[in-house]
C-alpha positions in Angstrom: -7.8 12.5 0.5 -4.0 12.6 -0.4 -2.0 10.5 -3.0 -1.2 6.7 -1.0 0.4 3.8 -2.9 -2.0 0.9 -3.0 -1.3 -2.7 -4.5 -3.8 -5.4 -5.3 -3.3 -8.5 -2.9 -6.5 -10.0 -5.0 -9.3 -9.7 -6.2 -12.7 -11.0 -5.2 -15.8 -12.8 -7.0 -17.7 -9.5 -6.1 -15.0 -7.8 -8.0 -13.9 -5.5 -4.6 -9.8 -5.6 -4.0 -8.0 -6.5 -1.1 -5.4 -3.3 -1.5 -1.8 -3.6 1.1 -0.4 0.8 1.3 3.2 0.4 2.6 4.8 3.8 3.4 8.4 4.7 4.9 7.6 6.4 8.4 10.4 9.1 8.0 11.1 7.9 11.4 13.3 4.4 11.0 10.1 2.1 10.2 7.8 1.2 8.0 3.9 0.5 7.7 1.6 -1.4 6.1 -2.7 -1.2 5.8 -5.2 -3.3 4.3 -8.0 -2.4 2.5 -11.5 -3.1 0.7 -12.0 -1.1 -2.3 -15.0 -1.2 -4.0 -15.9 0.7 -7.6 -18.5 3.2 -7.0 -20.4 6.3 -9.5 -18.0 6.3 -12.5 -14.7 5.3 -11.7 -14.6 6.6 -8.0 -13.4 3.8 -5.3 -14.7 3.2 -1.4 -11.9 1.9 0.7 -12.3 0.6 3.6 -9.5 0.2 6.3 -9.2 -3.7 7.4 -6.7 -3.9 9.5 -4.4 -2.3 12.2 -1.8 -0.1 11.3 1.2 -2.7 10.6 4.4 -0.9 11.9 7.9 -2.6 11.9 11.6 -1.4 11.8 12.2 -2.7 8.2 9.5 -2.5 4.6 10.0 -6.5 4.1 9.4 -7.1 8.0 6.2 -4.3 7.7 4.7 -6.1 4.7 5.3 -9.6 5.9 2.7 -8.8 8.8 0.3 -7.1 6.4 0.4 -10.7 4.4 0.1 -12.4 7.1 -2.6 -10.3 8.6 -4.6 -11.1 5.1 -4.2 -14.6 5.2 -6.1 -14.6 8.7 -8.6 -12.1 7.8 -9.1 -14.2 4.2 -8.6 -17.7 4.2 -10.3 -18.9 1.3 -8.3 -16.3 -0.8 -5.0 -17.5 0.7 -4.0 -19.7 -2.4 -4.8 -16.2 -4.6 -3.1 -13.8 -2.5 0.0 -11.6 -4.0 3.0 -12.6 -1.4 5.7 -9.8 -0.4 7.2 -8.1 -1.9 4.9 -4.6 -2.2 4.8 -1.4 -4.1 6.3 1.7 -1.6 5.5 5.2 -1.9 7.6 7.5 0.1 5.5 10.3 0.8 5.1 14.0 -0.4 7.6 14.9 2.0 10.9 13.3 1.3 13.2 14.9 -1.0 13.7 14.2 -5.0 15.9 12.4 -6.5 19.2 13.8 -8.0 17.8 13.6 -11.4 14.9 15.3 -10.2 16.7 18.0 -8.7 18.6 18.7 -11.8 15.1 19.2 -13.6 13.8 21.6 -11.7 16.5 23.9 -12.2 16.5 23.5 -15.5 13.1 24.7 -15.5 14.0 28.8 -14.8 
């Protein structure tokens, strides 16, 4: 599986976590998905998608949609859910920041 950002919204009594992943699509929109993670066998995670692919024009709108979805899916954890904003990972194909480009040039 490729790298992805995830941020915990809450931890359930069994130790599993509700996670949100936010990404910039590169087409002028952002997407969020909700996952439930469970640890198993030497620190590996089992991720299960529990939401639709939530898409909006702004990052905050997508994250608000994810939060709203989480409150509907897990109404008993509403008071313990972390509210937006959440971590955003730009993805592997976006250009490096100017300071990182300079470091690449220095490695010659």
